[in-house]
N, C-alpha and C positions, 0 to 999 in steps of 0.2 A: 289440822290433821293430827291424830294421835300418833304416838310412837309406833303402836302396833299397825296402824294403817300405813305408815311410812314403810315399815318392814315388809308388809304385804305387797305394797306397790313395787318395791325394789325386787322382791322375790319374783313377782310376776314378770317384770322386765327381764330378769335374768333367765327365766324359763323361756320367754319368747325369743331371746337372743340365742339360745342354745336348745332348741326343742328336742334334739336327739338325746340329751342327757336326762333320762327319766328319773335319776336319783334325786333331783331337786324337787320333784313333784310330791305333794302330800297324797296319801292313799287312805281311803276310807273303806272299812269292811264291817260287815255285820257280825256281831257276837250275840247270838240270841236275839233279843229285842233291842239291843243297843248298838249304836254305831261306834266302832273303834277307829279313832283317827291316828294314823301314823304320819308323823311329819317327815318331810324329805330331809336330805342331808343339809348341813349348814351352808349358807351362801358364803362363798369365799371371795377374796379380792379378785381372782381371775374371772369369776362370774360377773362381778360388777364391771370390770373393764370391758368384757365382751358386750355387756348391755349398753355401756356408754358408747362403744363403737357403733353398735347397731342403731342407737338412738339418732344418729345423724349428727351428733356433736362429739366426734372422737378427738376433740382438741385437748383432752385432759390426760395427764400421765401421773404416775406416782413415783416420787424419788426414793432414794434408798432409806430414808427415815419414815416412809409411809405417807408423806405429805403430798396432797393433790396439787398439781400445778397445771395451769393452762399453758399450752405451747407458746413460747416466746414471751411469757409473762412472769411475774413474780409468784412465788408460792402463795397458796390460798390461806394457809394457816390451819387448814383442816387436815387431820391425820387419821390414817387407818392404822390401828394398833397391829403391827406385824407379828407381835407375840401371841395374839389371839385372832387367828385368821377365821373369824366367824362374825358375820354381819350383826347378829344379835348381841355380841359383846363389844360392839363399837360404841363410842360416845354418842350422846344425843345429838351433839353438833354435827358429827360425821353422818349419822343416819338422816338428819334433816337436810343436809347439803346434798346427799345423793338422791333423796326422794325428790327434792326440788329440781335437780338436773333431769331426772328421768321422767318426771311428770310433764315436762315441757314437750315431750315427744310422744 
């Protein structure tokens, strides 16, 4: 799966977990004969945590350094960069980890 496919999968899971938040959705509109695509707002850590909770595997938390932890377990070593609260700006490792978790459900 490419990074863009992983980002799309995570965004879709976040939208599904919070359908009333229409700001996450992309919008397409016509400008003359061309389609203009407007991207929804960036996916934030809160969106990801809601998606993980909805996925049926809410056993992950994030500590104060942004590291994902499974309840009662040691930290995973995967970190969300808290200074850049935008999924697209997270490391490849973080994006792949989240996509794998959310793809299971």
